[in-house]
C-alpha positions in Angstrom: 0.0 0.0 0.0 1.5 3.4 -1.1 2.1 6.1 1.5 -0.3 8.6 -0.2 -4.1 8.2 -0.1 -5.5 7.6 -3.6 -9.0 7.3 -5.1 -8.3 3.6 -5.6 -7.9 3.2 -1.8 -11.3 4.7 -1.3 -13.0 2.6 -4.0 -11.4 -0.5 -2.3 -12.9 0.7 0.9 -16.4 0.8 -0.7 -16.7 4.5 -1.7 -19.0 5.0 -4.7 -17.3 6.0 -8.0 -18.5 9.6 -7.9 -17.5 13.1 -6.7 -17.4 11.8 -3.1 -13.9 10.5 -3.8 -12.6 13.9 -5.0 -14.2 15.6 -2.0 -12.7 13.1 0.4 -9.2 13.5 -1.1 -9.5 17.3 -1.0 -10.6 17.4 2.6 -7.9 14.9 3.7 -5.2 16.8 1.8 -6.3 20.1 3.3 -6.9 19.1 6.9 -5.3 15.7 7.7 -2.1 15.7 5.7 -0.1 14.6 8.8 -2.2 11.6 9.6 -0.9 8.2 8.6 -2.7 6.6 5.7 -4.0 3.7 7.9 -5.6 6.2 10.3 -7.3 8.1 7.5 -8.7 4.9 6.0 -10.0 3.8 9.4 -11.8 7.1 9.9 -13.1 7.1 6.3 -14.5 3.6 6.8 -16.5 4.8 9.9 -17.9 7.8 7.9 -18.8 5.5 5.0 -20.7 3.1 7.4 -22.6 5.9 9.2 -22.4 9.2 7.3 -25.4 10.7 9.1 -23.4 10.7 12.3 -20.8 13.0 10.8 -23.0 15.7 9.3 -21.8 19.1 10.5 -18.3 17.8 11.5 -15.6 20.3 10.4 -13.6 17.8 8.4 -15.8 14.8 7.8 -19.1 16.6 7.5 -18.5 17.6 3.9 -17.5 14.0 3.0 -20.6 12.7 4.8 -22.7 15.2 2.7 -21.2 13.9 -0.5 -22.3 10.4 0.5 -25.8 11.2 1.6 -27.0 14.4 -0.2 -24.3 15.5 -2.7 -24.2 19.1 -3.8 -25.3 19.4 -7.4 -22.9 21.7 -9.3 -24.5 23.3 -12.4 -23.7 26.3 -14.4 -26.0 29.2 -13.4 -27.5 31.8 -15.7 -29.0 35.1 -14.9 -32.7 35.8 -15.2 -33.8 38.1 -18.0 -35.7 40.4 -15.6 -34.8 42.0 -12.2 -36.6 41.4 -9.0 -38.2 44.4 -7.2 -35.8 47.1 -6.0 -35.4 50.7 -5.0 -32.6 53.2 -5.6 -32.2 56.1 -3.1 -30.5 59.3 -4.2 -30.2 57.9 -7.8 -28.7 61.1 -9.2 -25.7 60.9 -6.8 -24.8 57.3 -7.6 -22.3 56.3 -10.3 -23.7 54.1 -13.1 -21.3 51.2 -12.4 -22.7 50.8 -8.9 -26.2 50.7 -10.3 -25.3 48.1 -13.0 -23.7 45.9 -10.3 -26.9 45.9 -8.3 -29.0 45.3 -11.5 -26.9 42.2 -12.2 -27.4 40.9 -8.7 -31.1 41.4 -9.0 -31.1 38.9 -11.9 -29.6 36.1 -9.8 -31.8 33.0 -9.7 -31.8 33.2 -5.8 -32.6 37.0 -5.7 -35.8 38.1 -4.0 -35.5 41.9 -3.7 -32.9 44.6 -3.5 -32.1 48.2 -2.8 -29.3 50.7 -3.3 -28.4 53.3 -0.6 -27.6 56.9 -1.4 -23.9 56.5 -0.4 -23.4 53.7 -3.0 -20.4 53.2 -5.2 -19.0 50.3 -7.1 -17.2 47.3 -5.4 -16.7 43.6 -5.9 -19.8 41.4 -6.1 -22.5 43.7 -4.6 -21.7 47.4 -4.8 -20.9 49.2 -1.6 -24.3 50.4 -0.4 -26.0 47.4 -1.9 -28.7 45.5 -0.2 -29.9 42.1 -1.5 -32.4 39.6 -0.2 -32.0 36.0 -1.4 -33.8 32.7 -1.0 -31.9 30.4 1.3 -28.5 31.4 -0.2 -25.6 33.4 1.2 -23.2 35.3 -1.1 -19.8 35.8 0.6 -19.0 38.8 -1.5 -22.5 40.1 -0.8 -21.3 40.4 2.8 -17.8 41.6 1.8 -14.2 40.9 2.8 -14.4 42.8 6.1 -17.1 40.7 7.7 -19.0 42.5 10.5 -17.3 45.9 9.8 -19.1 48.1 12.3 -19.5 51.4 14.1 -19.4 51.9 17.8 -20.1 55.2 19.6 -19.6 55.8 23.4 -21.0 58.9 25.2 -19.3 60.1 28.4 -20.4 62.3 31.3 -17.5 64.7 30.6 -17.8 68.4 29.7 -17.1 69.2 26.0 -14.4 71.7 27.1 -12.3 68.6 27.9 -11.7 68.3 24.1 -9.7 71.6 24.1 -8.4 71.7 27.6 -7.1 68.1 27.6 -6.4 67.9 23.9 -2.8 66.9 24.4 -3.7 64.0 26.7 -6.5 62.8 24.3 -4.1 62.9 21.3 -1.6 60.8 23.3 -4.3 58.3 24.2 -5.2 57.7 20.6 -1.5 57.7 19.5 -0.3 55.3 22.1 -3.3 53.1 22.8 -4.9 52.4 19.5 -3.3 50.0 16.9 -3.9 50.0 13.2 -3.0 48.0 10.1 -1.7 44.5 9.5 1.2 44.5 12.0 0.4 46.7 15.0 -0.9 44.8 18.1 -1.3 45.7 21.8 1.6 44.9 24.1 -0.8 43.8 26.8 -3.1 41.3 25.3 -6.6 40.8 26.7 -8.6 37.6 26.7 -12.2 37.4 25.7 -15.1 34.9 25.9 -15.2 35.0 22.1 -12.2 32.6 22.0 -14.2 29.8 23.7 -16.6 29.9 20.7 -17.2 26.3 19.4 -16.1 27.4 15.8 -12.6 27.9 17.0 -12.5 24.2 17.8 -14.8 22.7 15.2 -14.1 24.5 11.9 -10.5 23.8 10.8 -10.0 27.0 8.9 -11.3 29.1 11.9 -9.2 27.0 14.3 -6.0 28.0 12.3 -6.9 31.7 12.6 -7.4 31.7 16.4 -3.9 32.9 17.2 -4.1 35.7 14.7 -7.5 36.7 16.1 -6.1 36.7 19.6 -3.2 38.9 18.7 -5.4 41.4 16.7 -8.1 41.8 19.4 -8.8 45.4 20.0 -7.0 46.6 16.9 -8.3 48.4 13.8 -7.7 47.9 10.1 -6.2 50.2 7.5 -8.1 52.2 4.9 -11.1 54.1 6.2 -11.0 52.6 9.7 -10.6 55.1 12.6 -10.9 55.8 16.3 -11.8 59.4 17.1 -12.8 61.7 19.9 -15.6 64.3 19.2 -18.8 65.8 20.6 -22.2 64.3 20.3 -25.2 66.7 20.2 -28.3 64.9 21.4 -31.3 66.5 19.8 -34.2 64.1 20.6 -35.5 64.7 24.1 -37.2 61.2 23.9 -34.0 59.4 23.4 -33.4 55.7 24.5 -30.9 56.6 27.2 -33.0 59.3 29.1 -30.2 61.8 28.4 -30.9 65.5 28.5 -30.5 67.1 25.1 -27.1 68.7 24.9 -23.4 68.0 24.1 -21.4 65.0 25.3 -17.7 64.0 24.9 -17.8 60.9 22.8 -15.6 58.2 21.2 -16.4 56.8 17.8 -14.7 53.7 16.2 -15.0 52.1 12.8 -13.4 48.7 12.0 -14.2 45.1 11.4 -13.1 41.5 11.9 -9.5 42.0 10.8 -7.6 38.9 9.4 -10.2 36.5 10.8 -12.9 37.9 8.6 -10.7 38.4 5.5 -9.6 34.8 5.5 -13.1 33.5 6.0 -14.3 35.6 3.1 -11.5 34.4 0.8 -12.0 30.7 1.6 -15.8 30.6 1.3 -15.8 32.8 -1.8 -13.5 30.2 -3.5 -15.9 27.4 -2.5 -18.9 29.4 -3.7 -17.3 29.9 -7.2 -16.7 26.2 -7.4 -20.2 25.2 -6.4 -22.0 27.9 -8.3 -20.3 28.7 -11.6 -21.7 32.0 -13.0 -20.9 34.1 -16.1 -17.5 35.8 -15.7 -18.8 39.4 -15.2 -20.8 38.3 -12.1 -18.6 35.5 -10.7 -18.1 37.5 -7.5 -21.8 36.9 -6.8 -21.5 33.2 -6.4 -23.5 31.9 -3.5 -23.6 29.0 -1.0 -26.9 27.1 -0.5 -27.7 27.3 3.3 -28.8 23.6 3.2 -25.2 22.5 2.3 -22.3 21.8 4.6 -20.3 24.8 3.3 -23.3 27.1 3.5 -23.9 26.2 7.1 -20.2 26.5 7.9 -19.9 29.9 6.4 -23.0 31.1 8.3 -21.4 30.0 11.6 -18.0 31.5 10.6 -19.6 34.8 9.4 -21.5 35.2 12.7 -18.3 34.4 14.6 -16.5 37.1 12.6 -19.3 39.6 13.4 -19.1 38.8 17.2 -15.3 39.1 17.0 -15.6 42.6 15.4 -17.9 43.6 18.2 -15.3 42.2 20.7 -12.6 44.4 19.1 -14.7 47.5 19.5 -15.6 46.7 23.0 -11.9 46.2 23.8 -11.0 49.6 22.2 -13.7 51.4 24.1 -12.9 49.7 27.4 -9.2 50.5 27.2 -9.9 54.2 26.4 -12.7 54.5 29.0 -10.2 53.3 31.6 -7.6 55.8 30.4 -9.9 58.8 30.6 -11.3 57.6 33.9 -15.0 57.7 32.9 -17.9 55.3 32.9 -19.9 55.4 29.7 -23.4 56.9 29.7 -24.4 55.0 26.5 -23.1 53.0 23.6 -24.6 52.7 20.2 -23.3 50.2 17.6 -24.2 48.4 14.4 -22.7 46.2 11.7 -22.7 47.3 8.1 -21.1 44.3 6.2 -23.2 41.3 7.1 -26.1 39.0 6.3 -29.2 38.6 8.4 -32.2 36.3 8.4 -35.2 38.6 7.8 -38.8 38.2 6.7 -39.6 39.7 3.3 -43.3 39.5 2.3 -44.0 36.8 4.8 -41.0 34.6 3.8 -37.6 34.2 5.6 -34.8 35.5 3.4 -31.1 36.2 3.7 -30.6 40.0 3.6 -27.1 41.0 2.6 -26.0 44.6 3.6 -22.7 45.4 2.0 -22.0 48.9 3.3 -25.5 49.5 4.5 -26.9 50.1 8.0 -29.8 48.0 9.4 -32.8 50.3 9.9 -35.7 48.2 11.3 -38.3 50.3 13.1 -36.8 51.7 16.2 -33.3 50.2 15.5 -30.4 52.5 16.4 -27.4 53.0 14.2 -24.5 55.3 13.3 -23.9 56.9 9.9 -20.5 58.7 9.8 -19.6 61.5 7.4 -15.8 62.1 7.0 -13.1 63.3 9.3 -14.3 66.9 8.9 -18.0 66.2 8.4 -20.7 65.3 11.0 -21.9 61.8 11.6 -25.4 60.9 12.7 -27.0 58.7 15.4 -30.2 57.4 13.6 -33.3 55.5 14.5 -34.7 53.2 11.8 -38.1 53.8 10.3 -38.5 50.1 9.1 -39.1 51.0 5.5 -39.9 47.8 3.6 -38.8 49.3 0.2 -35.2 49.6 1.5 -35.4 46.2 3.1 -35.2 48.1 6.4 -31.8 49.5 5.5 -30.0 52.9 5.3 -26.6 54.2 4.1 -23.5 53.3 6.1 -21.7 56.6 5.6 -21.3 59.4 3.2 -19.8 57.1 0.5 -16.8 57.7 -1.7 -16.9 60.4 -4.3 -13.3 59.7 -5.6 -11.5 56.3 -5.7 -8.2 55.9 -3.7 -6.2 56.2 -6.9 -8.0 59.4 -7.9 -7.4 60.9 -4.5 -3.6 60.4 -4.9 -3.8 62.2 -8.3 -6.1 64.9 -7.2 -5.2 66.0 -3.6 -2.1 67.1 -1.7 -1.1 66.9 1.9 -1.2 70.7 2.1 -4.8 70.8 0.8 -5.8 68.2 3.4 -4.1 70.2 6.2 -6.0 73.3 5.1 -9.3 71.4 5.2 -8.6 70.0 8.7 -7.6 73.4 10.0 -10.8 74.9 8.7 -12.8 72.4 10.8 -10.5 72.4 13.8 -9.7 68.7 13.4 -6.5 67.1 14.6 -5.4 64.1 12.5 -3.0 61.3 13.6 -2.0 59.1 10.7 -4.2 59.0 7.6 -3.2 59.1 3.9 -4.1 61.2 0.9 -6.6 58.4 -0.1 -8.7 59.2 3.0 -8.8 62.9 2.3 -12.0 64.5 3.6 -12.7 65.6 0.1 -12.8 62.0 -1.1 -16.3 61.7 0.3 -19.8 62.7 -0.8 -21.7 65.4 1.0 -23.1 63.6 4.1 -26.0 66.2 4.3 -27.1 65.4 0.8 -26.9 61.7 1.6 -29.0 62.1 4.7 -31.6 64.2 2.7 -31.9 61.3 0.3 -32.9 58.9 3.1 -35.4 60.8 5.2 -37.9 58.0 4.6 -35.4 55.4 6.0 -34.2 56.9 9.3 -34.7 59.8 11.7 -31.9 61.6 13.3 -31.5 61.3 17.1 -28.1 63.1 17.5 -25.1 64.4 15.7 -21.4 63.5 16.1 -18.7 66.1 15.3 -15.1 64.7 15.0 -12.3 66.6 16.6 -9.3 64.2 17.2 -9.0 61.5 14.5 -6.7 58.5 14.5 -6.2 56.4 11.4 -3.6 54.0 10.0 -0.3 55.7 8.9 
């Protein structure tokens, strides 16, 4: 018997001469390379005898599925017509973003869609795209930064602190926030998230646990930030019984770091193999939620979302301790995620790629830019937007265009005009790169109502 497992070995064991052999060899090669051939064959024999007992197992579950209810791979074509949809602020959105949504609306699994007023083109779904599907999840409909979210903490500290203690606040953000691929905190904190069953049961996720532990409480590059500013509460009937007025606040924007990026990459690859689509829409490949991979992605995606929340909680806890204040309130929301939601009486999967959940009464945060206000909003539950709103102002210029168009001196001038201190940040994140947040908000008055306004003053971004 040769040292390497082959299809002939599996056939000799009793495996049917079908795709279950390729799937078994693939899984063994990916996750059990170091096991001796005899051990692998013993385990494979047990799975073959009772495949039902292994459904859901991280390694053998996919093999069990191939023996009991194999995934049918067939070339998919787009419908000739689009499912119902709404576009908000249509005149402010580039055509490419609209066409990307229109393609998604023709998917065989599509149920309904919407485009938010901050939309611009991306991969798969456009940024600002919302898509409801029937029992299918599209990894690139969620995005690479799974669970990217906003978190805002209000403190019982006078606004004068922003000027009087500016030096200390700048130091806190400079020394105690970490950005990009390589920066991590010297003093690592543990978190209950690391006892999640997926870190034991899903091989890919298990391999990412160390990275996730190291990156806890850190922020990504690009448009991610941690910033001090003031919140003006305007609604006297707010959820926290706070008196209308100004409050010192901390706002953060980041996601699930390397954990989410690797989950997105892995399951997007699996989706493209199981759901071949025409080349121009291949990023919209989906996973059936009744399959092993679909279920596994759903668990991994939710874990990544919980991990993103844990990162924000860690950032806010560290800074709250440093400024010596107990929070009055915290508002937070994801904007790169998929949720189970009822649409016209049927449970669907609603993807929001760069869109804020806005169910009736649901709170969220819609930031502007480093020199423009952000908004605390309450959802109006509009069914036409699939209960969604924008996730920010949205980009007016691409990163490449920013480097051609703007200079550091122009950015400094803009920051000075708004009395904003910036730590880090590149030309590609210039305040002028973004759309007018006030126009964006005007285009979604039927989606959310404003509860309060955030004005950034000290902004920390990746270098």
